[in-house]
N, C-alpha and C positions, 0 to 999 in steps of 0.2 A: 504493500500500500504506500503510495506517495503522499506525504503530508503537504498540503498547500495552505498558505497564509497562516502558518503557525509560528509561535514564538516560544523560546525557552526562557523560563523565569526561575531565578535562583531564590530559594527560601532564605538562605543565610542573610541575617541582618536586615531583612525586609519585612514589611507589614503587608499582608495580602488580604484583601477583602473581596469575597465572592458574593455577588448579587445573583442568586441562582434562579433560573427561569423555572418556576413551578406553577405556571398558569395564573389563575386569578387567586393569588395568595402571596405570602411573604416567606422567604427563607434566605438568611444571610449568614455565611460562614466566614470566620476570620482566623487566619494563621498569624500568630504573633512571633516575633523574632526569637523568643526564648523557647518556642516549641508548643506553647499553649494553644489550644484550639477552642474557639467559642462558636456556638451556633445560636442565632437569634431567630426564633420561630421555625416552623417546620412545614409550612405550606399546607394545602388540603390533602386529604387521604388519597385522592386519585393521582397525586403526583409524588407519593411517598417513595415509590420504586425509583423514579427519576432522581429524587433528592439523595437517596441512599447510594445510588451508583455514582453520582457526582462526588459525594463526600469521600467515597472509597478511592475513586480514581484521581481526583484532583486535590482535595483538601488533605486527605490522609496519605496521598501519594502511593497508594497500593501497599502501605506498610502492614505488617502483621499486627502491630499494636493498633487496636480499634478504639482508642480512648478519645472521647470528647470531654474536655475539662469542664466547660460551663454550657448549659443549655438554658437560654432565657426565653420563656414563653410570655410574650408581652401582654396578651389578654386571651380570653377563653373562646374567641370565635373560631369556627372550624377551619377557616382558610389560613389560620395561623398555628393551630395546634393539631390539625387533622393527621399530619404525618408523624406525630410524636411517638405513637406506639411502635411504628416501624423502626424509628431511630433507636428507641430503647431496646428493641429486639436485636438490631443489627450491630449496635455499638455499645461500648462501655462508657456510660455517662457518669461522671464523677459528682456533679452538682447540678440540680435543677432549680431555677428561680420560677416560681409559680405565680399566676395572675393574682392580683389582690382581691378580686371578686370572683366567687365561684359561679359556675353555670350549671343549670339543671338540664344538661343535654347528655345523651349517651356517650358522645365523643369525650366530653370532659369527665364524666363519672367513671367511665372505663379506664381513662388515663390515671385518675387518682387511685383507683383500686389497684391498678398494676404497680404504681409507685409504692404503695403501702405494702402489697404482697411481696414485692421484691426488695423491700427495705432500701430503696434508692434515696440517697441524701437529697433532701429538698427543703426549700424555705420560700416564704412569701417575698415578693419583690419589695424592696425597701431602698432607701438611699444607701449607696455602696460605691466604693472606689478602690482601685488597686493599680499596681504597676506590673506589667508583663514585659520584661526585656526592654526597658526604657519607654514603653508605651503606657501612657496614662489613660485609664478607663474610669469614667464616672457614670453612675446610674442615678438619675433624678427620680425620686419617688413620685408617683402620680398625685396630682393636686385635686383633680376633679373625679369624684367616684359616683357620679350620677348616671353615667352611661357606660356600657362595656368598653366602647372605643376609647373613652377618656380615662380608663384605668391603665392605659399604656404608660410606661415610664419613658423618659428621654434617656438616650445613651450617647455619651460624647466620648470620642477617642482622639487622642493627640499623639503624633509621632513625627519627629523631625520637622517641626513647624508646620505640619499639615494636620488639620482637624476635620472631623466628620461627625455628623449628628444623625441618629436613628430615631424615628418619631412614631413608629407603630401606626395606629389608626386614629390618632387624636384629631379632633376637629378644631375649628378656629377659636372656640371658647376656651379650650384647654391651652391652645397656643398663646392666647392672651394672658392667661394666668402664669404660664411659664415665663413669658417675656417680662411681665410685671415684677416677678420675683428675682429672675436671674439676669435680665437685660443683656448687656454686651458679652456676658460669659457664653452666650449661645452663638456668638459669631463664629462661623466655620467656613471651610473651603468646599466641603462636599456635604450635600443634604440629601438624605434618604427621604423622599417625598411621602407625606402622610397619606394613609388610606387610599393607596393606589392612584393618587391624583384626583381624588374626589373634589367636587365643586365646593364642598363645605370645609375644606382644609387648605393649608398653604396660603394663608391670607397675606395680603400686601404688607400688613404690619409685621407679621412673622418674618417675611422675607427681608424687610428693611432692617431687621435686627440680625438675622442669621447671615445675610449677604453672601450666599454661596456662589462659587464659580461653576460648580458642577451639580447636577441633580440626577438622581436615579429613581425611576418609577418602576416598581414591581407590579405587573399587571398582566392579565390574561388577554389573549386575542379575542376580538369580537365579543367582549363580555356584555351582559345585559344591563350593566349599571352605568354605562356611558363613561367609564374610566379609560384614560384620564380625561378630565374636563378640558374643553377648549379654553375656558376662562383661565384655568391654572396654567395651561401650556403657553397661552399668550402672556400671562403675567411673568412667567419665567423668561420668555423670549424678550420681553421689554426690558428686563434687567440683565440681558446678555448672558444668561445662564445656559451652559451647554447641557443638553438633556440626553440621558441614556435610558432606554426603555426595554424591559425584558420581552415584551411582545414583539418588538421590532428588531432588537439587537441580540436576543437570546441571552445566554449567560454573560455577565459583565464582570471583569476582574479589574480591580484597582490595585496598583502596586506603589508602595511608598518606601523609598530607601535611598541610600547615598548614590547608588549607581543609576537609579531610575528617576530620582526626583519624585514626581507624581505622574503616574501613567495609567491609562485605561486600555484594556484589551477586550475586544469583542470577537476576535477570531480564535481559532483553536490554540491551545497553549499546553506546553509540557512544563510541569513544575518539579523541580529537583533540588535536592540539598547536596548533590554531588557534582563535581566538575565533569566527571566521566560517568554518565548515566547509561545503563544498558539500552535505553530507548534512543539515545543519540546514535549508537551503533546501528540500530535498526534503520534510522533515517538515512545514515550514510550508505548503508547497504542498499536501501531503496533507490537512492540517487545513482549508485554505481550500476544497479540493474537497469535503470532507465537509460543511462548513457550507453550501456551495452546494447540494449534493444535498438536505440537510434542508430548506432554504428552498424548493427547487423542489417537493418532496413536499408541504410545508405549503401552498404557494400552490395546488397542484393540488387538494388536498383541500378547501381553502376554496372554490375555484371550483366544484367538483363540488357542494358543499352549496348554493352560491348558485343553480346551475342547477336543482337539485331544487326549491328554494323557488320559482323563477320558474315552473316547470311546474305547481306546485300553485296 
């Protein structure tokens, strides 16, 4: 197989953020420079297999160690927690941060039962901060608990003067509360757009404080909700924000590091922690085989022409 439009990305000393295409839902995985792996939401149930495969091949780099250090479930909607059971079955999850408000749905109840039965370490989302290999992570506790969407925390990550903010499904009322309390602390370079680009989120006031250069929208193709809203897209465009969408771009990988600065990839990529990775040899072999095929075809065509000349 010949790889086209692929790039090789080094894990060493880099922060990798994977905005994974899971249809109408959310799932973001993060490789920290110190080897820590975090997963924010798990998308819907019907994309669980896709998510599991991506985590295995890209985030975990096909390692035998199947550990995910932190799983954050921002709120209890099925498009954010539907794939959680599959993830808990396929991987060793060290710590789960659970939504602050429970849900009376089979998806949520089955998940809670599984966590309890298997004695998986879990805690309710609260204000929390930590450092992973010089990467600062802060989770802001939800301020509005009147609706499921507004029980989402904000999560801010900083590394090498690049900052990013994850917003779950909060609407403009929660955005206003966060802005009033934290103000310019929410100023970032990359903004994960709230609620799949809903009309009722990503207000002008919120954008004026966050001032992102890049925006990522996790959204399904031809969804019935009208996501992302044209109003939101126009608002971002007017502020000269570059937009990446999982319905149009597929998986989006952002890389932050000394050798990369800040870079986005939407084509295929190989992620490795080794200078010499076995997959690189496969790529070289593919290239050699292709060159040999071209030479064989060229020589055959040349021989055929010479044979024709001889007959004449």
